[in-house]
C-alpha positions as CSV (number, residue, x, y, z in Angstrom):
1,M,116.3,93.2,117.4
2,V,118.7,94.7,119.9
3,Q,117.1,97.4,122.2
4,E,119.6,100.1,123.1
5,I,118.9,101.9,126.4
6,Y,120.7,105.0,127.5
7,I,121.5,105.5,131.2
8,I,122.1,109.3,131.9
9,D,124.2,109.3,135.0
10,D,127.6,110.8,135.9
11,D,128.1,107.8,138.2
12,N,128.4,104.2,136.9
13,K,126.6,102.5,139.8
14,L,123.2,102.6,138.2
15,I,124.2,101.1,134.9
16,Q,126.0,98.3,136.6
17,S,123.0,97.4,138.7
18,I,120.7,97.5,135.6
19,K,123.1,95.4,133.6
20,Q,123.0,92.8,136.3
21,M,119.2,92.7,136.0
22,F,119.4,92.0,132.3
23,E,122.6,89.9,132.2
24,K,120.8,86.9,130.7
25,E,118.9,88.9,128.0
26,E,121.1,89.6,125.0
27,E,118.6,91.7,123.2
28,Y,119.1,94.6,125.6
29,T,122.2,96.8,125.5
30,F,122.9,99.6,128.0
31,K,125.0,102.7,127.3
32,S,126.3,105.1,129.9
33,V,125.8,108.8,129.0
34,K,127.4,111.7,130.9
35,T,125.3,114.8,131.1
36,K,128.0,116.8,129.3
37,D,127.7,114.3,126.4
38,I,123.9,114.4,126.0
39,D,124.0,116.3,122.7
40,I,126.2,113.7,121.2
41,A,124.1,110.9,122.5
42,L,120.9,112.3,121.1
43,K,122.2,112.0,117.6
44,N,121.0,108.4,117.9
45,I,117.5,107.2,118.9
46,P,117.6,104.8,121.8
47,S,114.7,102.5,122.7
48,L,114.5,104.1,126.2
49,I,116.3,106.8,128.3
50,I,116.7,106.4,132.1
51,I,117.9,109.4,134.1
52,N,119.4,109.2,137.5
53,E,118.4,112.7,138.8
54,D,120.7,112.5,141.8
55,G,123.7,111.5,139.7
56,T,123.5,114.2,137.0
57,G,125.3,117.5,136.7
58,K,122.3,119.2,135.0
59,E,119.0,120.5,136.3
60,I,116.5,117.7,135.7
61,L,113.8,119.8,134.1
62,E,116.3,121.3,131.7
63,L,117.6,117.9,130.8
64,C,114.1,116.5,130.1
65,R,113.2,119.5,128.0
66,Q,116.4,119.0,126.0
67,I,115.5,115.4,125.2
68,R,111.9,116.2,124.3
69,D,112.9,119.2,122.1
70,N,115.2,116.8,120.1
71,E,113.2,115.9,117.0
72,D,114.4,112.4,116.8
73,N,113.7,111.6,120.5
74,S,110.5,113.5,121.0
75,I,108.7,110.2,121.6
76,T,111.5,108.2,123.2
77,P,110.2,107.0,126.6
78,I,112.0,108.4,129.7
79,I,112.2,107.0,133.2
80,V,113.5,109.4,136.0
81,L,114.9,107.9,139.2
82,S,115.1,110.2,142.1
83,E,115.3,110.4,145.9
84,S,112.8,113.3,146.0
85,R,109.4,112.5,147.2
86,Q,107.9,116.0,146.8
87,K,104.7,115.8,144.8
88,E,105.2,119.2,143.1
89,H,108.7,118.0,141.9
90,R,107.3,114.8,140.5
91,I,104.4,116.5,138.8
92,S,106.7,119.1,137.2
93,I,108.8,116.3,135.7
94,L,105.8,114.2,134.5
95,S,104.3,117.4,132.9
96,L,107.2,117.3,130.5
97,N,105.9,114.1,128.9
98,V,108.2,111.9,131.0
99,E,106.6,108.4,131.2
100,Y,107.7,107.3,134.7
101,Y,109.0,108.9,137.9
102,I,110.3,106.3,140.3
103,V,111.3,107.2,143.9
104,K,114.4,105.6,145.4
105,P,115.2,103.2,146.8
106,V,114.1,101.4,143.7
107,D,112.6,97.9,143.8
108,Q,114.6,96.0,141.3
109,D,111.8,93.8,140.1
110,Y,109.6,96.8,139.6
111,L,112.3,98.6,137.6
112,Y,113.0,95.5,135.5
113,Y,109.4,95.0,134.3
114,T,108.9,98.8,133.8
115,I,111.9,98.8,131.5
116,K,110.8,95.7,129.6
117,N,107.1,96.8,129.3
118,L,108.0,100.3,128.1
119,V,110.4,99.0,125.4
120,R,107.9,96.4,124.2
121,L,105.1,99.0,124.0
122,M,107.2,101.5,122.1
123,Y,108.5,98.8,119.8
124,M,105.0,97.7,118.9
125,N,103.5,101.1,118.6
126,R,106.1,103.0,116.6
127,R,108.1,100.5,114.7
128,I,106.0,97.6,113.5
129,S,103.6,97.5,110.6
130,P,100.4,95.7,111.8
131,L,100.0,94.1,108.4
132,T,103.5,92.7,107.7
133,G,105.1,92.8,111.1
134,L,108.0,94.8,109.6
135,P,109.6,97.9,111.1
136,G,107.9,101.2,110.1
137,N,109.1,104.6,109.2
138,V,110.6,105.6,112.6
139,Q,112.9,102.6,112.6
140,I,113.7,103.0,108.9
141,Q,115.0,106.5,109.5
142,T,116.8,105.4,112.6
143,E,118.7,102.6,110.7
144,M,119.8,105.0,108.0
145,K,120.9,107.7,110.4
146,K,122.9,105.3,112.5
147,R,124.8,104.0,109.4
148,L,125.4,107.5,108.1
149,L,126.7,108.7,111.5
150,K,129.0,105.6,111.7
151,K,130.2,106.4,108.1
152,E,129.3,102.9,107.0
153,R,129.2,101.7,103.4
154,F,125.8,100.3,102.6
155,A,123.0,100.2,100.0
156,V,119.3,101.1,100.3
157,L,116.8,99.1,98.2
158,Y,113.5,100.9,97.4
159,L,110.9,98.3,96.4
160,D,107.3,98.7,95.3
161,L,104.7,96.9,93.2
162,D,103.6,97.8,89.6
163,N,99.9,97.7,88.7
164,F,98.9,97.0,92.3
165,K,96.0,99.4,92.2
166,S,94.4,97.5,89.3
167,Y,94.8,94.3,91.3
168,N,93.1,95.9,94.4
169,D,90.3,97.3,92.3
170,L,89.6,93.9,90.7
171,Y,90.2,91.4,93.6
172,G,89.5,93.6,96.6
173,F,91.5,94.9,99.6
174,T,91.6,91.6,101.4
175,K,93.3,89.9,98.5
176,G,95.5,93.0,98.2
177,D,96.6,92.7,101.8
178,E,97.5,89.1,101.1
179,M,99.7,90.1,98.2
180,I,101.4,92.8,100.4
181,K,102.2,90.1,103.0
182,F,103.5,87.8,100.3
183,T,105.7,90.6,99.0
184,A,107.1,91.3,102.5
185,R,107.9,87.6,103.0
186,T,109.7,87.4,99.6
187,I,111.8,90.5,100.3
188,S,112.7,89.5,103.9
189,R,113.7,86.0,102.9
190,N,116.0,87.1,100.2
191,I,117.5,90.0,102.1
192,H,118.2,87.9,105.2
193,N,119.7,85.1,103.1
194,C,122.4,87.4,101.8
195,N,124.7,86.5,104.7
196,S,124.8,90.1,106.0
197,E,124.3,90.3,109.8
198,S,123.3,93.9,109.6
199,S,120.6,93.6,106.9
200,F,117.3,95.4,107.6
201,V,113.9,95.2,105.9
202,G,111.2,97.9,106.6
203,H,107.6,98.5,105.4
204,I,107.1,102.2,104.5
205,G,103.4,101.6,103.9
206,G,101.0,100.3,101.3
207,D,103.1,98.4,98.6
208,D,106.3,100.4,99.4
209,F,109.2,98.6,101.1
210,I,112.8,99.4,101.9
211,A,115.8,97.2,102.6
212,I,119.3,98.2,103.9
213,V,122.2,95.9,103.3
214,S,126.0,96.2,103.8
215,E,128.6,95.5,101.2
216,T,127.3,92.5,99.1
217,D,126.2,91.5,95.7
218,Y,123.1,93.7,95.1
219,D,122.6,92.4,91.6
220,E,122.1,88.8,93.0
221,I,119.8,90.0,95.7
222,C,117.6,91.9,93.2
223,K,117.5,89.0,90.8
224,N,116.5,86.5,93.5
225,I,113.7,88.8,94.7
226,I,112.4,89.2,91.2
227,K,112.7,85.5,90.4
228,E,110.8,84.4,93.5
229,F,108.2,87.1,93.2
230,D,107.4,86.5,89.5
231,E,107.2,82.7,90.1
232,K,104.8,82.9,93.0
233,V,102.7,86.0,92.3
234,I,100.5,84.2,89.7
235,E,99.1,82.2,92.7
236,Y,97.2,85.4,93.7
237,F,95.4,85.6,90.3
238,T,92.7,83.4,88.8
239,K,93.8,80.8,86.3
240,E,92.2,82.8,83.5
241,D,94.0,86.0,84.4
242,A,97.3,84.2,85.0
243,L,97.1,82.4,81.6
244,R,96.1,85.6,79.8
245,G,98.9,87.6,81.4
246,Y,96.8,90.6,82.2
247,V,93.6,91.7,84.1
248,E,90.6,93.7,82.8
249,V,89.4,96.5,85.1
250,A,86.6,99.1,84.3
251,N,87.7,102.7,84.5
252,R,85.6,105.6,85.9
253,R,83.7,105.8,82.6
254,G,82.9,102.1,82.7
255,I,85.3,101.3,79.9
256,M,87.3,98.1,80.3
257,E,91.1,98.5,80.4
258,Q,93.8,96.0,80.4
259,F,96.7,96.0,82.9
260,P,99.7,93.6,83.1
261,L,99.9,91.2,86.1
262,T,101.5,92.8,89.2
263,S,105.3,93.0,89.1
264,I,108.0,94.4,91.4
265,S,110.3,97.3,90.8
266,I,113.6,97.8,92.8
267,G,115.7,100.9,92.9
268,V,119.1,100.5,94.6
269,V,121.2,103.4,96.0
270,E,124.8,102.8,97.1
271,V,125.9,104.9,100.0
272,D,129.3,105.8,101.4
273,E,130.6,108.4,103.9
274,D,131.2,111.0,101.3
275,R,128.2,110.7,99.1
276,F,125.2,111.8,101.2
277,S,124.9,114.0,104.3
278,N,121.4,113.0,105.4
279,T,118.6,110.5,104.8
280,L,116.6,113.0,102.7
281,E,119.3,113.1,100.1
282,I,119.3,109.3,99.9
283,G,115.5,109.3,99.6
284,E,115.6,111.8,96.7
285,V,118.0,109.7,94.7
286,G,116.1,106.5,95.6
287,A,112.9,108.1,94.2
288,Q,114.6,109.0,91.0
289,V,116.1,105.5,90.5
290,K,112.8,103.8,91.3
291,H,110.9,106.0,88.9
292,M,113.3,105.0,86.1
293,T,112.8,101.3,87.1
294,K,109.0,101.7,86.8
295,T,109.3,102.8,83.2
296,M,110.5,99.3,82.3
297,V,108.1,96.5,81.5
298,G,107.7,93.8,84.1
299,S,109.7,93.2,87.2
300,S,113.1,95.0,87.0
301,Y,115.8,96.8,89.0
302,I,118.3,99.6,88.6
303,I,121.4,100.2,90.8
304,N,122.6,103.8,91.2
305,R,126.4,103.2,91.8
306,R,128.6,105.4,93.9
307,N,130.4,106.9,91.0
308,E,127.2,108.0,89.2
C-alpha cells in the first residue's frame, strides 16, 4: 500500500532531498505542501507529516496545533526539522504531541529510518486488524473520504455473516476466529480478482467487512463471493451438522434451538459525486441495504443503485 507523506515547506529543497533518499522505494510518495495550503492538505490523511520549521511562513506552534486540532489528523505522526537547539523551544513543540524534533543539519540515514519506522508503526497500530491483517476503521474512512473528495464513481460493499453467533456458541471462539479469517480470504481474493487497481478490502471488526471498488460488475463480484463462501464454509462444520444443514444450540433457558449454517450477506451502495456528501450518509444507506439482505434466507446480496 502506498504511503503518502506531506512535506510542509515553502521551499522545495527538503522534499527533493527526501525524495532522493526514497528514490528506489515505490511504496512511498511525497507531496509538497505550502503553509498557506495547509487547510486544503488536511482534508486528506497522510501517513506522516514532516515540517521544515525554518522554511514555513507560519509560527511552528500554531501550525502544529492546527494539525492536531484537525479531527482526521489528530494521530497522524509529525516530524519537525529545525535549526533551533534551544531546549525550551524543543519541549514546547514536543508537548503538542509532535513525535520527533530533529535538529539540523540532519543526518540523512537517521531521517530515513525515522520516517520508515514511524510509518510502519502507525500502519500496524491504526490500520491493520490483528486477526485478518486487513485495514481497520481509520483506513476505511480514509479511503472513502479520498474518493469522495476526488469525486470518483465507486461502490461500497458491506459484508457480514448470518448465524455467526450460534456458530461461535457451539464451536467456540477459536473456531469462530478461523471462520472470520476464511471469510476475509474469500472476500479479498474475489475483490482483488475483479481487475480494479483501486480495489480495497477492510475489516470493520467481528464478522463485519467492507470493500470499495471502482466501476465494475458488482453482480459478478457478489455472486463469486457467495459461491466460494457457500462451497467452502461447510468445511468449518462437523459432517453431521453439514449434512443436516443446521446446528442445534441451547438458549438461555436450556432449550435446544435450530439455526441454519452460517451464510454471508452483502449490501452494495453505488456512489457518485452528486449522491453523497460524506461517509456517514453512505454508511446509513449501507446499513439499510444490508438489513434488507439479512431478511433473505441463505447467502444473498442487494445492490442499491444510483437512481434509487
